[in-house]
Every structure is written in C-alpha cells, then in structure tokens.
C-alpha positions in Angstrom: 97.5 73.0 93.8 94.8 70.3 94.1 94.1 69.0 97.5 94.3 65.2 97.8 92.4 63.3 100.5 94.5 60.9 102.6 92.6 57.8 103.8 93.9 56.2 107.0 93.2 52.5 107.0 94.0 50.2 109.8 95.6 47.4 108.0 95.3 45.2 111.1 91.5 45.2 110.9 91.0 45.5 107.1 92.2 43.0 104.6 94.3 44.0 101.6 91.5 43.3 99.2 89.0 45.2 101.4 91.3 48.3 101.3 90.9 48.5 97.5 87.2 47.6 97.6 86.6 50.4 100.1 88.5 52.9 97.9 86.2 52.1 95.0 83.1 52.3 97.2 84.1 55.7 98.6 85.3 57.4 95.5 83.7 55.6 92.6 80.2 55.7 91.2 78.2 52.5 92.3 77.3 51.5 88.7 78.6 47.9 89.1 78.2 45.1 91.6 81.5 43.2 91.2 82.3 39.9 92.7 84.4 40.6 95.8 87.9 39.8 94.5 90.6 42.3 93.7 92.8 41.4 90.7 96.3 42.6 90.1 97.8 40.5 87.3 96.7 38.3 84.4 98.5 35.8 82.2 96.8 33.6 79.6 93.8 31.9 81.2 94.7 33.0 84.7 94.3 36.1 86.9 96.0 36.7 90.2 94.6 38.8 93.1 96.4 41.3 95.3 97.3 38.4 97.7 98.9 36.4 94.9 96.1 33.8 94.7 95.6 32.4 91.2 92.2 31.9 89.5 90.9 30.6 86.2 89.1 33.5 84.5 85.8 32.1 83.2 84.4 35.5 82.1 87.2 36.9 80.0 86.0 40.5 80.6 82.7 39.5 78.9 84.6 37.9 76.0 87.1 40.8 75.4 90.0 38.6 76.3 89.5 35.8 73.9 93.3 35.7 73.2 94.1 35.4 76.9 95.4 37.9 79.4 98.4 40.1 78.3 99.1 38.1 75.1 102.7 39.0 74.3 102.1 39.6 70.6 99.3 42.0 71.3 101.0 43.8 74.2 104.2 44.0 72.1 102.3 45.8 69.3 100.8 48.2 71.9 104.2 49.0 73.4 106.0 49.4 70.1 103.4 51.7 68.7 103.1 53.7 72.0 106.8 54.6 71.7 106.2 56.1 68.2 102.8 57.8 68.0 99.7 57.4 70.1 97.1 59.8 68.7 96.7 62.3 65.9 92.9 62.5 65.8 91.3 62.2 62.3 92.3 65.8 61.5 95.4 64.2 60.0 96.3 60.8 58.5 98.5 58.3 60.3 100.5 55.5 58.9 98.6 52.7 60.7 95.0 53.3 60.1 94.8 52.4 56.4 96.9 49.3 57.0 94.5 48.2 59.7 91.4 48.9 57.6 92.9 46.9 54.7 93.8 44.0 57.0 90.4 43.9 58.8 88.2 44.3 55.7 90.0 41.4 54.1 89.8 39.4 57.3 86.0 39.7 57.5 85.1 40.1 53.9 83.8 43.7 53.6 84.7 46.8 51.6 84.9 49.4 54.3 85.5 49.8 58.0 84.5 52.7 60.3 86.7 52.6 63.4 85.3 53.4 66.9 86.3 52.6 70.5 83.6 50.8 72.4 80.9 48.3 71.6 78.1 50.7 72.4 79.7 53.4 70.2 79.8 50.8 67.3 76.2 50.0 67.8 75.2 53.7 67.7 77.4 54.0 64.6 75.6 51.2 62.9 72.2 52.7 63.7 73.2 56.0 62.2 74.5 54.4 59.0 71.3 52.4 58.7 69.1 55.4 59.1 71.1 57.5 56.6 71.0 54.6 54.1 67.3 54.4 54.6 66.7 58.0 53.6 69.3 58.3 50.9 69.2 54.9 49.2 65.9 53.1 50.2 63.9 56.3 49.9 62.2 56.4 53.3 60.8 59.9 54.1 62.9 61.9 56.5 62.7 61.1 60.2 60.5 58.1 59.6 63.0 55.3 59.6 62.5 52.5 62.1 64.8 49.8 63.3 63.5 46.4 64.5 65.2 45.0 67.6 64.7 41.9 69.8 63.2 41.6 73.2 65.8 40.9 75.9 68.5 42.4 73.8 71.7 43.9 75.1 73.6 46.3 72.9 75.0 48.7 75.5 73.8 51.4 77.9 73.8 54.7 76.0 70.6 56.7 76.0 69.5 55.6 72.5 70.3 51.9 73.2 68.4 51.7 76.6 65.4 53.2 74.8 64.8 49.9 73.1 65.9 47.7 76.1 63.3 46.0 78.2 65.7 45.7 81.2 64.1 47.8 83.9 67.4 48.4 85.7 69.0 49.8 82.6 65.9 51.9 81.7 64.2 53.2 84.8 64.5 57.0 85.3 66.7 57.6 82.3 63.9 58.9 80.0 62.6 60.5 77.9 63.5 57.7 75.5 64.5 57.8 71.9 61.9 56.6 69.4 62.2 54.8 66.1 62.5 51.2 67.4 60.1 48.2 67.1 60.6 45.2 69.5 59.8 41.7 68.5 60.5 38.3 70.1 63.9 36.8 69.7 64.3 33.6 67.6 61.0 34.3 65.8 61.5 34.9 62.1 57.7 34.9 61.6 57.4 38.0 63.8 60.1 39.7 61.8 58.3 39.1 58.5 55.0 40.2 59.9 56.6 43.4 61.0 58.4 44.1 57.8 55.4 43.2 55.6 53.2 45.8 57.3 55.8 48.6 57.7 57.5 50.1 54.7 59.5 52.5 57.0 61.8 49.8 58.5 65.5 50.5 57.7 67.2 47.7 59.6 67.0 44.7 61.9 69.5 44.8 64.7 70.2 41.4 66.3 72.7 39.4 68.4 73.5 36.0 66.8 73.4 34.7 70.4 71.9 36.8 73.2 74.8 36.8 75.7 73.8 39.1 78.5 70.3 37.7 78.5 71.7 34.3 79.5 73.4 32.9 76.4 70.3 32.2 74.5 71.2 30.3 71.3 68.5 30.7 68.6 67.2 28.0 66.2 69.9 26.8 63.7 68.1 28.4 60.8 67.0 31.6 62.5 69.6 34.0 61.1 69.4 32.5 57.6 65.6 33.0 57.6 66.0 36.6 59.0 68.5 37.5 56.3 66.2 36.2 53.6 63.3 38.2 55.0 65.4 41.4 55.2 66.6 41.0 51.6 63.0 40.4 50.5 61.9 43.8 52.0 65.1 45.7 51.3 66.0 46.0 55.0 69.5 45.9 56.3 70.6 43.1 58.7 72.8 44.5 61.5 74.7 41.8 63.4 75.9 42.8 66.8 79.0 40.5 67.2 80.6 42.6 70.0 80.4 39.6 72.3 79.9 36.6 69.9 82.5 37.6 67.3 86.3 37.0 67.0 86.2 33.2 67.4 84.2 33.0 70.7 81.5 30.7 69.4 83.7 28.3 67.6 83.8 30.3 64.3 85.2 33.7 63.4 81.7 35.2 63.5 78.7 33.6 65.0 76.5 34.9 62.2 78.7 34.1 59.2 79.8 31.1 57.3 82.4 33.0 55.3 85.2 32.7 57.8 88.6 31.1 58.5 87.2 28.2 60.6 87.4 24.6 59.5 84.6 23.7 57.1 83.2 21.1 59.6 82.7 23.9 62.1 81.1 26.4 59.6 78.6 23.8 58.4 76.9 23.9 61.8 75.6 27.4 61.3 73.9 28.8 58.2 76.0 31.0 56.0 74.8 34.5 56.7 76.6 37.7 55.9 75.3 40.7 57.7 74.9 43.9 55.8 76.5 45.8 58.7 78.8 43.9 61.1 79.5 45.4 64.5 82.7 44.3 66.4 84.4 45.2 69.6 85.8 43.6 72.8 88.2 40.9 71.5 89.0 43.0 68.4 91.8 44.2 70.7 92.3 41.2 72.9 91.3 43.3 75.8 94.4 45.4 75.6 92.9 48.6 74.4 89.4 49.9 73.6 88.8 49.1 69.9 85.5 48.7 68.0 84.5 48.8 64.4 81.6 48.8 62.0 82.0 47.0 58.6 79.9 47.3 55.5 80.2 47.2 51.8 80.6 50.4 49.6 76.9 50.6 48.7 76.0 51.1 52.4 79.1 52.8 53.9 79.2 55.4 51.1 76.3 57.3 52.7 78.8 58.5 55.4 80.8 61.6 54.5 83.0 64.1 56.3 81.4 65.5 59.4 78.6 62.8 59.5 80.3 60.8 62.2 83.6 60.5 64.1 85.6 60.1 67.3 88.8 61.7 68.5 90.2 58.3 69.4 88.6 56.3 66.7 91.2 54.9 64.3 94.2 56.0 66.4 97.6 54.4 65.7 97.7 52.3 68.9 94.2 50.9 68.3 95.1 50.0 64.7 98.3 48.3 65.7 96.7 46.4 68.5 93.7 45.2 66.4 95.9 43.8 63.7 97.9 41.9 66.3 94.8 40.6 68.0 93.4 39.3 64.8 96.7 37.7 63.8 96.6 35.8 67.1 93.1 34.5 66.4 94.2 33.2 63.0 97.6 31.9 63.8 96.6 30.1 67.0 93.4 28.7 65.4 91.3 30.0 68.3 87.9 29.5 66.5 88.7 25.8 66.1 89.9 25.5 69.7 86.7 27.2 70.9 84.5 24.8 68.9 86.3 21.7 70.2 86.5 22.8 73.8 82.9 24.0 73.8 81.7 20.6 72.7 83.7 19.0 75.5 82.5 21.5 78.1 78.8 21.0 77.3 79.2 17.2 77.2 80.8 17.1 80.6 78.3 19.5 82.1 75.4 17.5 80.7 76.8 14.4 82.4 76.6 16.2 85.7 73.2 17.8 85.0 71.7 14.3 84.3 71.9 13.6 88.0 71.6 17.2 89.4 68.8 18.8 91.2 70.4 22.3 91.3 71.3 22.8 87.6 68.5 22.7 85.1 70.4 23.2 81.8 73.6 24.1 80.0 73.5 26.0 76.8 75.8 27.8 74.4 78.1 27.5 71.4 81.8 27.3 71.3 83.2 28.7 74.6 80.2 31.0 75.2 78.1 28.9 77.6 75.8 29.3 80.6 74.1 27.1 83.2 70.6 27.7 84.5 70.2 27.2 88.2 66.9 25.7 89.4 65.9 28.9 91.2 64.0 32.0 90.4 65.8 35.2 89.2 65.4 36.8 92.7 67.3 34.0 94.4 70.9 34.5 95.5 71.8 30.9 94.8 73.8 31.6 91.6 75.6 34.5 93.4 76.6 32.2 96.3 77.7 29.5 93.8 80.0 32.1 92.2 81.4 33.0 95.6 82.2 29.4 96.2 83.7 29.0 92.7 86.0 32.0 93.6 87.1 30.2 96.8 87.9 27.1 94.7 90.0 29.2 92.2 87.6 30.0 89.4 85.9 33.3 88.6 82.5 33.6 87.0 79.5 35.8 87.5 75.7 35.5 87.4 73.4 37.2 84.9 69.7 37.6 85.4 69.8 36.2 88.8 69.8 32.4 88.2 72.1 32.1 85.2 75.9 31.7 85.4 77.8 32.5 82.3 81.1 30.7 81.5 83.4 32.2 78.9 87.1 31.4 79.5 89.9 32.7 77.2 90.1 30.7 74.0 93.8 29.9 74.6 92.7 27.4 77.2 94.0 23.8 76.9 91.9 20.7 77.1 93.7 19.7 80.3 92.9 23.1 81.9 89.3 22.9 80.7 88.8 19.5 82.3 90.3 20.8 85.6 87.8 23.7 85.5 84.9 21.3 84.8 86.0 19.5 88.0 86.1 22.8 90.0 82.6 23.7 88.7 81.0 20.3 89.3 82.6 20.0 92.7 81.3 23.4 93.7 77.8 22.7 92.3 77.7 19.5 94.3 78.0 21.5 97.5 74.7 23.2 96.7 72.7 20.1 95.8 69.8 19.3 98.2 70.6 16.6 100.7 
C-alpha cells in the first residue's frame, strides 16, 4: 500500500489560500510563478477564489477560454460523451472523430485535419509535416530541410521548440539544441525574402500572426500578405501558429486569414492570407479539455502515412465532441464580431487614459488580445505590483517580459462588463502614477 504524507497546517496562522499555495510549493515542481490567488470556480467571464471572492478573468488561460468559463454547451458535450466512450486510441475507429474532422475542416476551409492534444504538440506536428513535404514533394536532399522562424517567438517549450527560442529562461541548460532553424526579425518581410532567395533548403516559415507571449506585438497590416507571397514565390510552406490568436480572439476567426465567418467589415482590416499549414489549440476546446489540431490540404497532408505520427489521446471521442461544441459556440454567439467591437472600445478607452499617464507608455493589440506597456524596464517589479493591485480590485491579469501586462478576457464579455473592467484598470493604474 502506498504511504501518504499527512501535512499538519495550523489554520489559525495560515490563510486558506496559503494552505493550497504551500501544498503546490512543497509537492509540485517550481516551473511556474503564479499570481498569489487560488481559484476554485469559474463562470463566464468570472472566476472565484477559495474564499468566495469574485474576479474578472483578464487572461482566459492564455486565450484557451475564449468561450467563457464552463460554457454549458461545451461542458454538456463533455459530460455526455464521457458517459459513453472516453478513449479508444487510434488502434480502432470511433464514431466521433470523423464527424469532428469533417466539421472542423469545413469550418476552417482545409481538406484534412491531424488531431493532437496540446499547442506545443501541434507545432511539433506541423514541423514534421513540413520537413517530410520538403523531402518528398519539394525535393530537398534528406536531412537538409530548414525552417525559418522569428525572433522573440513563442511556440511552446518542448526540446525542439526551445532550440529556436531566444528566451534565455526557456533555453538555458536544456541543450544540446535541435538544428535546422533560421531566425529572422519579426515583421520584416524583406529579411524573409533575403533568407529564401539565398537558401534552397528552406521547407517552411513558421510565424505567429501576432506575437502574444512576446508582449502582443501586432505586425504591419500587410506583413502576412507579403510573407505568403514570398513563400509561394520560393515554394516554401507558410505555417501559421494560431494557438493563441485563433478561434475569434483577435476579432476574426483566424488572425491570419480573411476566409472566415466574421463580418466583412472586420475581415477587410487584415489581408486575406490562407496558411499552408494551420496550427490550432487552446480555445479549440473552450478550455474544457486538451485539444489541438493541424490542418492542411491534401497535397501537403498526404505525406503523412500510418506510423509516421500519432498520439494515444489524439482524436479521442471526448476531444472530438468538445471541439465541435466549442466551435459551435464561436459561430452561434458571434464571438469574433464581439471581440472586434469590444477590442476597439477597450483600446480607445485605454488610449484616453494613456494620453495623460506617466506610468503607461502604450496599449496595443487586436480584438480582445491586448497589452499595455509600463514605463519601466523589464527588470522592474512595477507591472507585477500593478497586477497584485488589480487582483485586490477584482481583476486578474499577469505580466509578460517584466513591464508588459497582457489583457485577454473571455469573448463572451458584455460591453457593460468591459467598461467596468476599464474602470478597474485605470483606477488601479492611477495609484501608481508619480505624484
């Protein structure tokens, strides 16, 4: 029989939240630095801590919960499928996978879908597909294929992915690193063309339509359109990592693509670009279950055959049912249109505040993926302290890269709720303004 350790905690001296935080600290790996709040329940745009205090969630699990916490349609699909069949592995067929693949490929406009579980797995999958395509279709000599990536990228933290990261925290002491990647500056199509022009061994260009983890950097309006034209010119695949930016977050179904279900007036604000390989995750399940996917047309996806790639949980019945429900919510509740409208309002209100602020330098973003830049260097703790104060005022957000605070609430938020949150944010910021 296993021996369990009993921890004696003096509840009179340790708060309820601290009890849970101490458990994590003692028995969990220290690979995250969470904001000190312990959440117990979520509903729509709100989360509640173990003491019952309510907060606006302005991170949405890094955009996984676009549809809001515990959306009844998505949770209902999970529960109903869990009662019937949870997992078969891909050794056998199940009655939900094909239905999901048909639904999602039609939803996003591709021929084929390869199901996975996490965003990093989906990125790794796309890299494998691009390399195999390079050898078997483009004709690059074996083991010579290279993939172009952008500086300050974030595509996950697997060994391969950190090999082309320039984040020292993610990279240090995890080598030796995987080769085959070329880094160029982000939002620089000239650098991309120069690289492709001089290198016939490039298989693909992997890019985030907006760099989220780097601080919500929005590229020039014609950047992706130029990159796609350059890739086509040199027979290079464009891989769009929409794990964070996809599923209506930026005010359109996909940040990279004009072929979507958004209103035409929204789509016209971004060039129409269809990636050769589309990478999705996070909100593909509404945060209810780990679901990711890679989509491509037949001429690319056909290079993958039995045994080339897989996952025990990839394409399981629960994931299929949940993903269909999550996408139905996006369409039926017009979340892309809501994100576009509310994002415009949020940035307008923040710019009003910034015009007279000495603590905030800039607001940037698209849809409801936004960030403010604090007038401090990255090593300062000002942004962290602002987030602690926001927590005390009932709103949860978290810094990235020291002096940047990312704001990404669930897309089901109402205009009234958004304006209330703007009030919380500006009131909190005013406490940090120089006297």
